[in-house]
MARZA-187102 format. One record per residue (C-alpha): x, z, y; residue in one letter. Coordinates in steps of 0.05 Angstrom, whole numbers, plus 5000, padded with zeros to 4 digits. Each point is the difference from the previous one (the first is absolute). Layout:
MARZA-187102
XZYa...
//
This chain:
MARZA-187102
520646145734x501249894919x503850675001x495050375036x494549684963x503950184929x500850725028x491950165009x499949614936x504550554968x496350595034x493949714973x501250004933x503550644995x493650245035x495449664951x504550314942x499750705030x492950035021x496950174930x505750484991x497750355067x492249954979x501450284934x504050565021x496450135067x493350064956x502650524951x503550425056x494050045038x495250244941x505550564977x501050265079x492749885016x498250444931x504950605036x496449875075x493550074968x500250664962x504850305047x494049905056x494950164954x505150754994x499250075074x508149785003x502549665065x502649374980x505649735062x502249344978x497049514947x505549434987x499849414958x508249934997x505850295025x504649965058x498449735073x492849995017x497549285016x492650135013x497050725007x493650245032x497850755003x492950214975x498450765017x506150434969x502649414960x505349425018x498349414951x506249464998x503149404956x507550155001x505949524994x501250094927x494249834951x502950394940x495750605001x496250405052x498350755008x495450525031x501950505042x496750605001x500650605051x503050644971x503949654944x507050235014x501550564958x504050635039x496549715064x495650505035x492849825018x496450405059x494150364976x494349635031x503549344972x499950294925x492649804983x502649255005x506650024969x502349734935x504050624967x495050455023x494549744947x497750234938x504549744939x494149654972x499049635075x507149844994x500649774936x493549605014x503549605063x506749874957x495649744943x495049585037x505849435012x501549904929x492850014982x498149555050x504649504967x497450134935x492749885026x502149365031x502849724934x493450184961x495949575051x504949475003x499749864924x492650174998x498849435061x504749534960x495050084944x494249865025x501949455043x505649664955x499950274940x504750094945x503449404971x501149964923x501949444944x496449914945x504350164932x501249334980x505749954958x505849465022x505449684973x502950384933x507349934961x497849744928x504450544980x496550595031x495950534969x493949775044x501249274979x500450184926x494850455004x495349445015x499150115072x500149285039x500749715065x492550045039x497750474960x495950545041x501150784979x493250315000x501350664971x505650454971x497650524952x493750215023x502449935068x497649445045x504649615046x498549585063x506849915033x507249854978x501350685027x494950374955x502949664941x507350205023x497950755009x496350034929x505749804965x505850395037x496050594976x500049814929x507649934979x501049814922x492549844984x496749494957x494049775054x494349594993x499249555053x494449585008x501149365040x494849385006x504249324992x500049305037x494149824952x496450625023x501050394935x500650694991x505250304960x503450634987x507050014982x504350604978x506450075051x505550474991x501750315059x508250235013x503450535043x503449625054x501350025076x494549835035x496750105071x496750644993x493550325034x505050055069x502649395000x507450224969x503649724939x498750524947x499350044926x493149854974x495949524956x501249295007x498149334953x505549574997x499549305030x493250235033x499549625061x494549785049x503849515037x502449254990x504349535034x497049735059x498649174988x507149915045x504149424966x507249794980x501649274989x507450014974x500549234991x498149555064x499149404951x494750374956x492649805016x499150605040x506649825043x498049335014x492650145016x503550405061x499250784971x505750385012x502750724976x495950575036x493649615010x493950404992x494549654967x493650165027x495149604954x499649434959x495149475001x495850465050x500250614943x503250655033x506650214968x503350695011x505250144947x504649564970x496950084929x494349785023x503649325033x503849864932x493150094965x496449475038x505649505002x500250124918x493349764990x498049384980x499749405056x494449825022x496949385019x504349975059x507049785001x503050545045x499350715025x498550175074x504150685014x499250365073x506650295013x502650535049x506649915021x502350465054x494150005054x498049274980x495149824949x500849294967x496649664948x504249694949x497149474941x503350184934x499549424948x498050224930x505349894952x500549294967x502050294936x495550384963x506050554971x498550614964x502850705031x500450265067x496349555047x502650415063x506849964977x499949154982x497049895078x506850365022x496750695018x504150644985x499950785029x500550005066x504250804990x505649584963x502149695075x504050405045x496150095064x504750355042x506850424992x502350565025x505649965052x506550134968x497650124932x502949824931x495549355004x501149765067x508350144986x499249584940x497549435028x493050024975x494649705052x492950005019x495149654948x505849974948x495949994937x502250584943x499249744937x505650414945x503650685001x505150104949x498049394965x492250244996x494549605032x497150465056x492350004992x498250395056x502250475057x498850644968x504849754951x505549895047x498650665033x500850374929x506349654988x503250155072x497550734992x502850064927x506849725019x506150474981x506549975029x503449854930x496049344997x504949705050x494849515036x493849664992x500049294991x494549545037x498049334995x496049675053x497349325026x500749795072x497049275011x501149784933x507150274983x501050554952x505450525032x503050664969x502350645038x503450624971x497350565029x501150775006x494150395025x501150565051x497250695007x494350045057x495450555016x492049964999x494950505017x495350074947x493650375001x503750445047x506650054962x506949735013x502149654942x505349444981x500449404970x503649384991x497349465032x502949265021x496749975066x494649464980x493449935032x494549694960x493349795024x495150264952x493850195028x495350494959x492449925013x495150404965x495749624945x493350465016x496249915065x499750515048x493950345026x498150515042x496350714999x497150215067x496450745006x493449955030x498250724992x503450385065x500050644955x503949694941x504049635056x502850665021x501150324934x503749364979x503950115065x502250644976x501549854944x504649475026x503150525043x500950514948x503749424951x504649905055x501350715014x501550054930x504249375001x504650325056x501050614963x501749724932x504649535046x503750695036x500550234930x503949404968x504549965064x501650684990x501749864934x503649425007x495449534971x499349645059x505049725045x500250355066x500849325040x492149934986x499650465055x498349645064x499550145080x497049695059x503649384991x496249954921x493450135034x500849565058x501449424950x494850194954x494950025059x502049285034x499349754923x493450284983x496949885070x502549204981x496150094936x493750205037x496450555020x498050264929x508050214985x501050225064x495050534992x501550124926x507650175031x497150425047x495950404956x505950104950x504250205057x495250455025x499950334935x507850135008x500050205067x495250594965x504650194949x506149955038x497050485054x497550434957x507050184962x502550665012x505749795049x500550335070x498849585060x494849664958x492650304993x501450194928x504750375025x496150365049x494850094944x505350394956x501850505055x492650195005x499850074927x506150474998x495850365067x494250054959x503450384944x504550395043x494850195045x504849755060x503749435026x507549794983x505250265049x501049505056x507549944979x497649814929x495249485015x505149695054x505049974945x494949704951x498449505059x506549815010x501749864928x493049575003x502749605059x507449774950x495349874942x495849535043x506049715039x503649874928x493949644976x498649605058x507849734999x499149924922x494349615004x502749585055x506049844965x495949784945x495849635047x506149595023x503449984926x492949614972x499449555067x507249764991x501450004928x496149804932x500750614956x
//
């Protein structure tokens, strides 16, 4: 009985994973084929079959001249029109309802209708989301800055809210990045409001460097060294179990939610509260999240009023200096490093942060020989000699090789500024917003294809049905907002993919019609058949290539 119940559970789990994919693809395919169907009927063409999916017909019913059906394989669909086959004779009496006997503009309209329906569907989804959900944005509040960075030296500080850059007002992190990106090597006047509510203008020099551009790819543009809008979450590390923090029961990777009822978000806020002069109370009450549990921990005030870092005196250290996990068969695991080892020295230097460690590893050179690492494990100091190995990583669509040790830290970064939602109440403006989003994604895909052809983006970023299926399941798990956003983006992709001038696609047929328009006669049947065969081969190659990528991405980590 248990075997049967396990089988039922497995089938149920599989169906729950596949259902979002089937619904997502089903809606996109239905809308696409509906476009062909409606315009074909409007032009007087007899539609013989309207099918969602390919292969064996699972459900079918006939109404007038059209057989409607749902077929076994959901990866597409088709509308079969009477008189669509080249070289096949059509009786004189049937020519008025035959596709190939319609005027050129009618045939072009029927073919173009499918992709355009996907285009308009994406506009409607984006417009609807802007009305009912809105766009989530983050206030441009400055996060943790390295003291030696350009941003810090110019006077920008943690908690500053950026109001404008030059004469351009900004309301979100995205807007700030976009303005700076367009102004490389420029002395910028950045107006900020600090934590004391004072408005000041700082002069900050931007540089030319790698940055995420308008289309989401790593490109050269304006950047400000060290400028950050995030900070480490209030996750603590406890290196010494005999410290006040350790004795109070705090553990490494505990997330502090509040101190004496006051909510804290970042480690900086936590350490600041702990550094304030003790109140009349003899202890702090910390609300702590440990896994799924919420705990209350009483942390006594330090009896000795010592000068210096109060958090450090209590036994707190940065959580990102503890090993959270290790890559299987990686350098660190093979050398004997373990979870929760506290890394405090590298090549004799004190390790101040995870980013410092990452930079040292990335800049390793073979002539250096080894990296000498010192760790603390349950109060004992241990030393390791490590030789980093080269691993591949996918960064902004580009596959890069870099040195790694196989160490994974837990250093969650969170935005410092509060997020807010902008909703569009005016339906006309919502449609305008939706159109803008679709055009943005069209431009993004053109840039992506250009970079793909130029070798600037790895072909490993191409995905197929498995990638779409995983994305559909993940987005549905996050909520309907994410599911519909994915549907809109894929609808734009389907629009562009189908208008590409590749035979067997709608764009290939449109190409034939353009040639027919200028030549005054259609291409010969022989040439069209050859073109169709080449198109089928190209599609099969793309299908095999993306399937290989899907399986590779599923089974391996770049």
